[in-house]
N, C-alpha and C positions, 0 to 999 in steps of 0.2 A: 785308552784301553785298560783298559780291567782283565785280563785274558783268567778265561776258567777253562775245566770242572776249578774244585775250593776247595783245602783242605782249613776246616773253622776252627782256630785258632779258644778253647779258650780257657788256656791258665790256671789260675788257681780261682779261679771264679768260685764268690762265698756261699753264692745259691742263685737252680733257675735263672734268678730273675735277675740279679749277675749277667750272663750271658743273654742277655737280649735282641742285636744281634744277631749272633747265631740261633735263634734259635726267629726271629724274622724272617732271615734267607732260607735258614734250612724248612719252613712251612709256604714260604711264597715264592721263592728257587727253591726246588726239591733234582731242579739238576744238574743245580750247580756247583749243591752240597755231593760232594764222595766220600768225607772222613772229618776225624778232628782231632787234633789233639789236644792233652790236658798234663799240666803238670798236679803234679805230688799233691795232697789236698780240695781237687779243684771238687766241687759240691756239683757243679752240672754235671749234664749227657744227653745229645741229641735225639743220641742212639743208632749214632752212626758210627762204622768202623774207629777203632782207634790204630790212630799209624802214626810213626816217625817219620819226622821230615824224609827225611830217602825215601824214606818205601811210598813216600805220594810223589815224589820224584818220577819213582819209578814206575808207575801206575798211572803218569799221566793226567796227575795235576797240573793245575799247573800258576798258581793264589795261592798265599796264606792273607786267608779275612780275616781278622783280631775281629773274632767279637766277643769280645765280650765290652762294657758301657756303666766303668766303675765311676764311684763319684770324684768328680776334676777331672776327666781321660787322662785320666797316669796309666805313661807303660811301666812296670815296676819292675825291678832290677830282675829277681827273676826269668824277667821273658829272656832278657839276652841270649843269654848260651841259645834257648829254644831258637827265636826268630834268627839273628848268627846263625845256626845250621842251618835253616832253609832257606838260609842264598847260596851256601856253600853244593845244597843237592839239590839246586838251579831251580828253587820257585820264583818270584814273584810274592810280593806281603802290601796288599790294602791294610788302613787303618784309616776313622771315623776318631780317633782320640784326637783331647785339645793340648797333648803329649806328642807333638811331633812326631815321626819316621823320619822327619831332615835334620832332625835336628839330635840323633844320638850319633857318635861321629864312629861308635863303633859299629851299627851297619849300616851309616854311608863308605864311611871304607868297605867295605865288607860286596857292598851291592854294586858300585866299583871297580869290583877288585873281580868279580867273574861277571861280568855286562847283566846286574840285576837289574830291575827295578822297586825303587817305595812309594808306592801313590799315598798321599798327604787327602782325602777327600774331601776331609773343615779343616780349606784353607778356602776363603771368597774368593771367586778368579773374572765379577765384575765390579768396575766404581756406580756400588747401589746413593741413585738416588733418595733423599731425604722430600717423605710423606706427602704429599698434596693434598687428600683421603678426597678428589673429584672421585663425582661416581665413577664404571662404567659400565661398558655393555659386558653382557651376559648373566650366569648365573653366580653365584658362590657355597659352596657348605663346609662348614667349619667343622670336629668335632671336641668340647673340650672337658677337661676332664677332673673328676675327685680328687685326682692324684698324678704322682708323675705312673707311667709306665701301667697303664688302664685297660690298655688296646683304644688310646685313639690310632696310631693307623695301620692297622689287623681295619677299624671300623671306613678309614676311608676306602685303602687298597679294594673291601671286599665291595664293597658300591660302586665303585669304579667295571666290579666284576661282572654286578649284574645290569648293570646302566651298558657295561657295551655289548652283555647276552641278551638286549633289550633292543640294540640294533639304538640306544640314546647316544646323546654324542657330553662327551666322560675325558676330563685327563685325572689322574692322580696328580697332584704333584708335589715333589718330596722334600721336608724341612728340616731333616732329619739323618744323621750315616746311616744309621738303616736303611729306609727309605730310598737317599745317597745311589743306593749300593743295590740295592734291587731292581731299579733302577733305571742307572746308567745318570741322572742325573738330575736336575734339582739345585736347593742351593743348604745351602750351613749354619740354620741360620743363626743359632748360639754363639756362631764364630764373625757375624757383623756386628763393625761397633757399633755401642747401644741408639745410635740417634742415628743411622741407614736402618736398622732392622726393622721398623714400616713401611721405607719403602720399599727395602728389598720385596718384600713379598707383595706390596703391588706391581712393581717391574716382576714377578712370579706369574703373577694370576691379572692378565689384565684384558684392554679389552678381543669380545668373543660374542661371538654368534649368540643372539638372543636365546633360544636354546643351546645354548651349550650350559656345561656344567662345572667348575676348578672343584676338582674338590681335593682340599686345604690338610696335607695332613700334620696334625696339633701336635702341643707340644708345651712338657711342663701342667703349674695349675697354680689360677691365682689365686686359690688361696695355698701355698705350700712358697713359706719362704726362702729357696734358696733359688725358684724355677719361676719366682709367680714374673719376669719382666718380658721372656719370652712371649708367651702366653698372649699379655694386653700390644706386643709388635702381633702380634697375628690374630686377633683381633679387629683391630685401627683397621691394621694393614690390609686385612684379607679384605674388608668389608661384607661380611657372610651373609645371603641373606637366606638362611637357614642354621642352625645349630643344632650339634646333638652330644647331652650326655655322653658322658662313658666313664665308668664307675665298676669298685673290684669289691664285690662284697665281705672276702673276707680281709682286711686288712681289716688291722685294728690304731693304727696309725694314721699319718704324712711314712711316704718314705724318704727311710734316712731320716725323720726324724721326732726322732718318737715320743717325744712334748706333747705333740700338735695331733689331735684324733681328727678324724676329717670330716669336711661341708654336712651339708645334707646335701640331700639335692633338689630339693625345697630353694637354700644352699643359694649352689651351681646357677641355679636356672631361676635365680632372680641375677645376680649379682653380676651374671657373665651375658645378658639381655642386655640391657640396661649398657650395663659398656657397649656392648654392640647395634650400639640401638642410637645412639651417636653417629656415631658416620651409616651407617643402616636405618634410619627409624620405619624401615618396612618390614626385618633383620625379625623372624620365628623362630619358638624352639619346638622341631619337628615330631622330637624323639628317645628314647634314649638306648644305650650301644651296653650292655650288663658281660665281665669276661666272666666262665663261669668257668671257667678252666679247672677250679679244685670242689667245680662241686657234682657233686652224681646230676647224675638226667633230670629223676625223676629232684630233684631237692630245685636242680637249678628252673624247671617247669615250673615251681608252686613258685617258685621268686620273684622268676619273670611276672604271673600271675598276676601278685601281689602289689606286687608294684606298678603294676601299666593298670589297675582298679584304684589305686592309690594318687598317683599322678595325670592322670587321664593322656597318658601320647604310653605308644607304641613298640614295646623291651622289651629286645632281644637280642640275644649272640650272635650277632653277624658273622660270624667264625664258627659259629658250634652249629648255627641253626641258616646259619640264608644274610642277606642283606636287603630280601622285597618289599618288607613291610617299609622299615624307614626309606625303602628309597616309594613307596606310595607317597607318602608323606610330604618326603622331596615335591614329589611331581602335585 
């Protein structure tokens, strides 16, 4: 168990999106997020009190959560001094990076010396099967994005909250580090050996009641040259009955790939649906989730109305305006 409350480690994040793990925890588990730690040059801010590791320990905080999701998932050399200081101060550390805490000798030695725990949440703990493609009972919904980090996880959690508020059967199925840190369980899908990724998603979303919805956390993008593989595993392993398109309209290019423009929502709709119908011929695209965080309210409203007229689907920002219309479309 990862003990709460947390101090969110923002390190030297280049921009707010690089701290998306911290942002997700702050937005969906605000009772856990008590403080933040930033190195010089950090360009992210969660609006939490800035504390040293010693101040955090004195305030009753239990765990440092690395809230940065940098390209490649590396622990920077610049972070090690602060992370070692956290262990000395009496704090545990939790991380979802590919670069494991347990591979950092300095941190392992400090944890042993001070009786602290290093939590690596991106380690698969189960021998997942190879996918068999067999139809499972129950319903499943998956958000697929025009890019990485456009709000697929926020969409999924918002759907679950709305469905629970209506008394409906629904379970958010975390597939990445942020979702796992928020919910306490799931599968670190991009750390699973490629041949077993789709099977891991089948394992995560087993047979269920006919009226139960598994809400699968989306990852990557079919159009992203770096991270399309994990999206394919979610589509084929998840066998979704419903797809939701996820989009961030202010992007000028794919995240981390300045030479690649974003696809149109029509292109995403057609490609994702065709691939989903390989394993579930009855799959449908039921709506669009738009991340309007960078748009003023009036501009966001105008954009959503125009998009809805263009696509003929409900188009909403489920974090800003609620997920009711997306749930209506699912049902």
